[in-house]
C-alpha positions as CSV (number, residue, x, y, z in Angstrom):
1,M,8.1,43.5,-31.5
2,S,11.7,42.9,-33.1
3,A,13.6,39.7,-33.0
4,Q,16.2,41.9,-30.9
5,F,13.7,42.3,-28.7
6,I,13.0,38.7,-28.1
7,L,16.5,37.8,-27.9
8,Y,17.0,40.4,-25.1
9,L,13.6,38.8,-23.2
10,L,15.7,35.6,-23.4
11,I,18.6,36.4,-21.8
12,G,16.7,38.3,-19.5
13,F,14.9,35.6,-18.8
14,V,18.0,33.2,-18.0
15,L,19.5,36.0,-16.2
16,L,16.3,36.6,-14.1
17,E,16.1,32.6,-13.4
18,A,19.6,33.2,-11.8
19,L,18.8,35.7,-9.7
20,V,15.8,34.1,-8.0
21,S,17.8,30.7,-7.4
22,G,21.0,32.7,-6.1
23,I,18.7,35.1,-3.9
24,L,16.6,32.0,-2.2
25,S,19.9,30.1,-1.9
26,W,21.4,33.1,0.2
27,L,18.2,33.5,2.0
28,N,18.6,30.0,2.6
29,G,22.0,29.9,3.9
30,T,21.2,32.9,6.4
31,W,19.2,30.7,8.4
32,M,21.4,27.8,8.7
33,S,22.1,28.9,12.3
34,H,18.5,29.5,13.1
35,P,17.2,28.1,16.2
36,I,16.1,24.4,16.0
37,P,12.5,24.0,16.3
38,K,11.3,22.5,19.8
39,V,9.8,19.7,18.1
40,L,13.3,18.7,16.8
41,E,15.8,19.2,19.7
42,G,18.0,16.4,20.3
43,L,17.4,15.2,16.7
44,Y,21.4,15.8,16.3
45,D,24.2,15.9,18.7
46,E,26.4,19.0,18.7
47,E,29.2,16.8,16.3
48,K,26.4,15.3,13.8
49,Y,24.7,19.4,13.5
50,Q,28.2,20.6,12.7
51,K,28.2,17.7,10.3
52,Q,24.9,18.9,8.7
53,Q,26.2,22.1,8.3
54,A,29.3,21.7,7.1
55,Y,27.4,19.4,4.6
56,M,24.7,21.8,3.5
57,K,27.5,24.4,3.1
58,E,29.4,22.2,0.6
59,N,26.3,21.6,-1.4
60,R,25.1,25.5,-1.6
61,R,29.0,26.1,-2.7
62,V,28.5,23.5,-5.6
63,G,25.2,24.7,-6.9
64,R,26.0,28.7,-6.5
65,I,28.9,27.4,-8.8
66,E,27.1,25.2,-11.3
67,S,24.4,27.9,-11.6
68,I,26.8,30.7,-12.5
69,V,28.7,28.1,-14.9
70,S,25.0,27.3,-16.8
71,T,23.8,30.8,-16.5
72,V,27.4,32.1,-18.2
73,I,27.4,29.4,-21.3
74,T,23.7,29.8,-21.8
75,V,23.8,33.5,-22.2
76,A,27.0,33.0,-24.6
77,L,25.2,30.7,-26.6
78,L,21.8,33.1,-27.3
79,A,24.0,36.0,-27.2
80,S,26.5,34.9,-30.1
81,G,23.7,33.4,-32.1
82,A,25.0,30.0,-31.6
83,F,21.8,28.2,-32.2
84,G,21.1,29.7,-35.3
85,W,24.5,28.9,-36.5
86,L,24.1,25.2,-35.6
87,D,20.2,25.1,-37.2
88,N,22.4,26.0,-40.6
89,L,24.8,23.7,-40.0
90,F,22.1,20.8,-39.6
91,K,20.5,21.6,-42.7
92,S,23.7,21.6,-44.5
93,M,24.1,18.0,-42.9
94,T,20.6,16.8,-43.6
95,P,17.9,18.1,-46.0
96,S,15.3,16.1,-43.8
97,V,13.6,18.1,-40.6
98,Y,13.3,15.0,-38.7
99,G,17.1,14.5,-39.2
100,Q,17.6,18.3,-38.0
101,I,15.6,17.5,-35.0
102,C,17.1,14.8,-33.9
103,L,20.7,16.5,-34.7
104,F,19.4,19.5,-32.3
105,A,18.0,17.2,-29.8
106,L,21.3,15.1,-29.4
107,F,23.5,18.6,-29.2
108,L,20.9,19.7,-26.2
109,Q,21.2,16.7,-24.7
110,L,25.3,17.0,-25.2
111,F,25.3,20.5,-23.8
112,C,23.3,19.6,-20.4
113,T,25.3,16.5,-19.7
114,V,28.8,18.6,-20.3
115,V,27.7,21.1,-18.0
116,E,26.5,18.8,-15.5
117,L,28.7,16.1,-15.4
118,P,31.9,17.5,-13.4
119,F,29.4,19.1,-10.6
120,S,27.5,15.7,-10.9
121,Y,30.9,13.8,-10.5
122,Y,32.1,15.7,-7.7
123,S,28.5,15.6,-5.8
124,T,28.7,12.0,-6.2
125,F,32.5,10.9,-5.4
126,V,33.3,13.7,-3.2
127,I,30.6,15.5,-1.1
128,E,28.4,12.6,-0.9
129,E,31.5,10.0,0.0
130,R,32.7,12.3,2.2
131,Y,29.7,12.4,4.2
132,G,29.2,8.5,3.9
133,F,26.2,8.7,1.8
134,N,27.3,7.3,-1.7
135,K,27.5,3.7,-2.9
136,T,27.9,4.1,-6.3
137,T,30.9,3.0,-8.3
138,H,32.6,4.7,-10.9
139,R,31.3,2.2,-13.5
140,T,27.5,2.2,-12.2
141,F,27.9,6.1,-12.7
142,W,29.1,5.9,-16.1
143,L,26.7,3.4,-17.0
144,D,23.8,5.2,-15.4
145,L,25.0,8.7,-17.2
146,L,25.1,6.8,-20.7
147,K,21.8,4.8,-20.0
148,G,20.1,8.2,-19.4
149,F,21.6,10.1,-21.9
150,M,20.3,7.7,-24.2
151,L,16.6,7.3,-22.7
152,S,16.5,11.1,-22.9
153,F,17.9,11.5,-26.4
154,V,15.5,9.2,-27.3
155,L,12.0,10.2,-26.0
156,T,12.7,14.0,-26.2
157,A,13.8,13.5,-30.1
158,G,11.0,11.0,-30.9
159,L,8.3,13.5,-29.4
160,V,9.2,16.4,-30.8
161,C,9.5,14.3,-34.5
162,I,5.8,13.4,-33.5
163,I,4.9,17.0,-32.8
164,Y,6.4,18.4,-35.8
165,W,4.8,15.8,-38.0
166,L,1.1,16.5,-36.8
167,Y,2.1,20.1,-37.2
168,D,3.4,19.6,-40.7
169,K,0.0,17.4,-41.6
170,I,-2.7,19.5,-39.6
171,G,-1.7,23.2,-39.5
172,D,-2.5,25.1,-36.6
173,G,-4.7,22.8,-35.2
174,F,-1.9,20.3,-34.3
175,W,-1.7,21.2,-30.8
176,L,-4.9,19.4,-29.6
177,W,-3.3,16.0,-31.5
178,A,-0.1,16.9,-30.2
179,T,-1.8,17.0,-26.7
180,G,-3.4,13.8,-27.0
181,V,-0.1,12.2,-28.1
182,C,1.1,14.1,-24.5
183,V,-1.8,12.4,-22.6
184,V,-0.9,8.8,-24.4
185,L,2.9,8.8,-23.1
186,I,2.0,10.4,-19.7
187,V,-0.5,7.5,-18.8
188,F,1.5,5.1,-20.6
189,F,4.3,5.8,-18.2
190,S,2.7,6.2,-15.6
191,L,1.6,2.6,-15.9
192,F,4.7,1.2,-17.1
193,Y,7.2,3.1,-15.5
194,S,8.4,0.6,-12.6
195,N,8.4,-2.1,-15.5
196,L,10.3,-0.4,-18.1
197,I,12.5,2.2,-16.7
198,V,13.4,1.7,-13.1
199,P,14.9,-1.7,-14.4
200,L,17.2,-0.1,-16.3
201,F,19.0,1.7,-13.6
202,N,17.7,-0.5,-10.5
203,K,16.7,-4.2,-9.5
204,Q,13.4,-4.6,-8.0
205,K,11.9,-7.7,-6.1
206,P,8.8,-8.5,-4.6
207,L,8.9,-8.0,-0.6
208,E,9.7,-11.5,0.9
209,Q,7.1,-13.5,3.5
210,G,8.1,-12.5,6.8
211,E,7.3,-9.9,9.6
212,L,7.6,-7.1,7.5
213,R,5.2,-8.5,4.7
214,T,2.7,-10.0,7.5
215,A,2.7,-6.4,9.3
216,I,2.3,-4.2,5.8
217,E,-0.7,-6.5,4.6
218,G,-2.4,-6.2,7.7
219,A,-2.3,-2.2,7.7
220,L,-3.5,-2.1,4.2
221,Q,-6.5,-4.6,5.0
222,A,-7.2,-2.2,7.9
223,M,-6.9,1.0,5.5
224,G,-9.3,-0.5,3.0
225,C,-7.0,-1.2,0.3
226,R,-4.8,-4.2,-1.2
227,F,-1.8,-4.5,-3.1
228,K,-0.2,-7.6,-4.2
229,D,2.4,-6.1,-5.9
230,I,5.0,-4.9,-3.1
231,Y,8.8,-4.5,-4.2
232,V,11.8,-3.8,-2.6
233,I,14.2,-1.5,-4.7
234,D,18.2,-1.9,-4.5
235,G,18.9,1.9,-3.4
236,S,22.1,1.0,-1.6
237,K,23.5,0.3,-5.1
238,H,23.6,4.1,-5.4
239,S,23.2,5.8,-1.9
240,T,22.5,5.2,1.9
241,K,19.4,7.3,1.8
242,A,16.2,5.8,2.2
243,N,12.7,6.5,0.5
244,A,9.3,4.8,-0.6
245,Y,6.8,5.3,-3.3
246,F,3.7,4.5,-4.2
247,T,3.1,4.3,-8.7
248,G,0.8,3.2,-10.9
249,F,-3.1,2.9,-10.8
250,G,-5.3,0.4,-11.9
251,P,-4.4,-3.2,-12.0
252,K,-0.7,-1.6,-12.4
253,K,-0.7,-0.2,-9.1
254,R,2.8,-0.9,-6.9
255,I,4.5,-0.1,-3.6
256,V,8.2,0.5,-3.6
257,L,10.5,0.1,-0.8
258,Y,14.2,1.1,-1.0
259,D,16.1,-1.7,1.0
260,T,17.9,1.1,2.8
261,L,14.5,2.3,4.2
262,I,14.2,-1.5,5.4
263,E,17.3,-1.4,6.8
264,Q,17.1,2.1,8.6
265,L,13.5,1.8,10.2
266,T,11.7,-0.6,12.3
267,T,8.3,-2.7,11.0
268,D,6.0,-0.1,12.7
269,E,8.2,3.0,11.2
270,V,8.0,1.2,7.8
271,V,4.7,0.7,7.9
272,A,3.8,4.1,9.0
273,V,5.9,5.7,6.0
274,L,4.0,3.4,3.9
275,S,0.3,4.3,5.2
276,H,1.6,8.1,4.1
277,E,2.0,6.6,0.7
278,V,-1.2,5.0,0.8
279,G,-2.8,7.9,1.9
280,H,-1.5,9.6,-1.8
281,Y,-3.2,6.5,-3.1
282,K,-6.7,6.8,-1.3
283,H,-6.5,10.8,-2.0
284,H,-6.0,10.0,-6.2
285,D,-3.1,12.4,-5.8
286,T,-1.6,10.4,-9.0
287,L,-4.5,11.1,-10.9
288,K,-4.4,14.8,-10.0
289,T,-0.7,15.3,-11.0
290,M,-1.2,13.6,-14.3
291,F,-4.2,15.6,-14.9
292,S,-2.6,19.4,-13.7
293,S,0.1,18.0,-15.9
294,I,-1.9,17.3,-18.9
295,V,-3.7,20.6,-18.8
296,T,-0.1,22.2,-18.3
297,V,1.3,20.6,-21.6
298,G,-2.2,21.2,-23.4
299,V,-1.8,25.2,-22.3
300,Y,1.6,25.2,-23.5
301,L,1.3,23.4,-27.0
302,Y,-1.6,25.7,-27.5
303,V,0.5,28.9,-26.9
304,F,3.3,27.6,-29.3
305,S,1.0,26.8,-32.1
306,L,0.3,30.6,-32.0
307,M,4.0,31.8,-32.1
308,V,5.3,28.4,-33.8
309,S,4.8,29.9,-37.5
310,S,6.6,33.6,-36.6
311,P,10.0,34.3,-38.0
312,L,10.9,36.3,-34.9
313,L,11.7,33.5,-32.6
314,P,14.4,31.7,-34.9
315,E,15.8,35.1,-35.9
316,A,16.5,35.7,-32.1
317,L,18.2,32.7,-32.1
318,G,20.3,33.4,-35.0
319,G,18.2,31.6,-37.5
320,T,18.3,33.0,-41.3
321,A,15.1,30.8,-42.2
322,P,12.1,29.7,-40.9
323,S,13.0,26.6,-38.3
324,F,10.7,24.6,-36.2
325,V,13.4,23.5,-33.9
326,L,14.2,27.0,-32.8
327,S,11.1,28.0,-32.4
328,M,10.4,25.5,-30.0
329,V,14.1,26.1,-28.4
330,A,13.3,30.0,-28.1
331,F,9.7,29.0,-26.8
332,S,10.9,27.1,-24.4
333,Q,13.1,29.8,-22.9
334,L,10.0,32.4,-23.3
335,L,8.2,30.1,-20.4
336,T,10.7,31.0,-17.7
337,P,8.7,33.3,-16.4
338,I,5.5,31.5,-16.2
339,Q,7.7,28.6,-14.7
340,L,9.0,30.6,-12.0
341,I,5.3,31.7,-11.0
342,L,3.8,28.1,-11.6
343,D,6.5,25.9,-9.7
344,P,6.0,27.3,-6.1
345,L,2.4,27.1,-6.8
346,M,2.5,23.7,-7.4
347,N,4.3,22.9,-4.6
348,C,2.0,24.5,-2.6
349,V,-0.3,22.2,-4.1
350,S,2.1,19.2,-3.4
351,R,2.8,20.4,0.3
352,K,-1.2,20.4,1.1
353,A,-1.4,16.7,-0.4
354,E,1.6,15.9,1.9
355,Y,-0.5,17.3,5.2
356,A,-3.3,15.2,3.8
357,A,-1.4,12.2,3.7
358,D,0.1,12.5,6.9
359,R,-3.5,13.0,8.2
360,F,-4.4,9.4,6.6
361,A,-1.5,7.9,8.2
362,T,-2.3,9.4,11.9
363,K,-5.8,8.7,11.4
364,H,-5.2,5.0,11.3
365,G,-3.1,4.7,13.9
366,H,0.3,5.4,12.6
367,G,1.1,9.0,13.8
368,E,4.1,8.1,16.3
369,G,5.7,5.5,14.0
370,L,5.7,8.3,11.3
371,I,7.4,11.0,13.6
372,S,10.1,8.7,14.7
373,G,10.6,7.3,11.1
374,L,10.9,11.0,9.5
375,K,13.1,11.9,12.5
376,K,15.5,9.0,11.9
377,L,15.4,9.5,8.2
378,S,15.7,12.9,8.1
379,A,18.7,12.4,10.5
380,H,20.5,10.3,8.8
381,A,20.6,12.1,5.4
382,L,21.7,15.3,7.4
383,S,18.4,17.2,6.3
384,N,18.1,21.0,6.7
385,L,15.8,21.6,9.8
386,T,15.7,25.4,9.6
387,P,15.3,26.2,5.7
388,H,14.2,29.9,4.8
389,P,10.5,30.1,4.6
390,A,10.6,31.7,1.1
391,F,13.1,28.7,0.2
392,V,10.6,26.5,1.6
393,W,7.6,28.3,-0.3
394,F,9.4,28.1,-3.4
395,S,11.3,25.0,-3.8
396,Y,9.9,22.5,-1.2
397,S,7.4,19.8,-2.6
398,H,7.2,18.6,1.0
399,P,6.6,20.7,4.3
400,T,9.5,21.1,6.3
401,L,10.1,17.8,9.3
402,A,9.4,20.1,11.8
403,Q,6.1,21.5,9.9
404,R,5.1,17.9,9.2
405,I,5.6,16.8,12.9
406,T,3.6,19.8,14.3
407,A,0.8,19.1,12.4
408,I,0.6,15.3,13.0
409,L,0.9,15.9,16.9
410,E,-1.8,18.5,16.4
411,N,-4.0,15.9,14.4
412,Q,-3.2,13.1,17.4
413,K,-4.6,15.6,19.5
414,Q,-8.0,16.2,17.7
415,Q,-8.6,12.7,17.2
C-alpha cells in the first residue's frame, strides 16, 4: 500500500459519504407527497401541510448546497496536499508538538466554522425566521458561536495533546491509557454537563411549586423514582421548538424541561413526555450509551495505535516528515466507511430504546397524554410525517411519529 493509494481512499471516502447523504436526501424528497398515515390524519390542515412541505423543501435545498460546498473544499484540501503544507508551516512556527497540535486544531475549527457559518446563519435568520421558529437575536447567535468555538477548540486541542503525551511517554500501549482518559472525560461530562456546559448557552432554574410540579412529583413517585432536581431551561431564547431530557446519573441526575414545552402542552401531556424520559432512566439508557461510546473510542484508539507510526498517513496528506497530527487527521477520514455502517446500527438500537421508553410511559397510564403531546410537538415543529424508510433506517435516532403512535396504541390494547 502506498501513500498515493491512501490519498485516493481518503478522497473516495469523502465522496462516498456525500453520495450516500445525497441519495438518502433524494429518497426522502420523493416521499414528500406520500399519503399521510391514518393515525396522523388531521394533524395538519391543508394550509399548514403546504407550509410543512415548503419548510422541508427549503431545508433540503440548503442541506444539499452545504454538502456540495463542504465536499468540494475537503477534496480540494486533500488533493492539493494543503494539510501537509499546513503541517510544515506550523512546524516552522513552533518546535513544540503541543503548539503544532493547537495550531492544527485551531485551523480545523476555523475551517469547519467558515464552511458552516453562512448556512447556519441563513437557516436561523431566514428559514427558521420565515416559518416562525427563530427567537435567536443576532447578538445571541454570535456569542453562542464564539463560545461554542472556544469550547470545542479547548476540548479538542486539550484531548489530542494528552493523547500525544501518552504516545510520547508510553509508546504503542498508549491507546489503553488514552481510553482511560476518555472514560474519565465521558463520565465527567455526563455528570456535570448541565452544571458546566448548559449555563454557557442557556439559563436554568428549578421548576417552581405549583400544579405542574405537584403532578410531576406524583407521577414520579407512582413510577418508583424520585428526582429532587427538576429544572426549566429557557429554550425560547433560541427557538419556539420544544424538548425535554434527562441528564446525569447517581446524585447528579436531573430532569430538564424546555419552557416552550410547558407553554405548548397541557400538564398531563408534559407529565406523559416526562414519563418517557423516566423510562430511559429506568432502562439505564444513559449508562448503555456511555458504555457503547467507551468501547467505540477504545477500539478506534487501538486501531490508531497500529497505524500512528506509519509514514504513509502523513505522506498521503502531503506531509514530508512524521507527524502525529497528520496521522490522526488521515485516520479520522479513514473511519468514514466504518461510521457509515455504525451510525445506522446505533440508530436502530436508539429507536428500540425509544419504543421501550414509550412502553414504560404507556404502562404507567400516560399513553394518551404521550400521543397528544407528540402530535402537538410534531405539528408545531412542522415535522415530516412521511419520511422515506431508508432515510429513517439510516438517520433517525427515534421512530417516526406514526410508528410511535401505532406502537403506543398497540401497547394500550395489550394492557
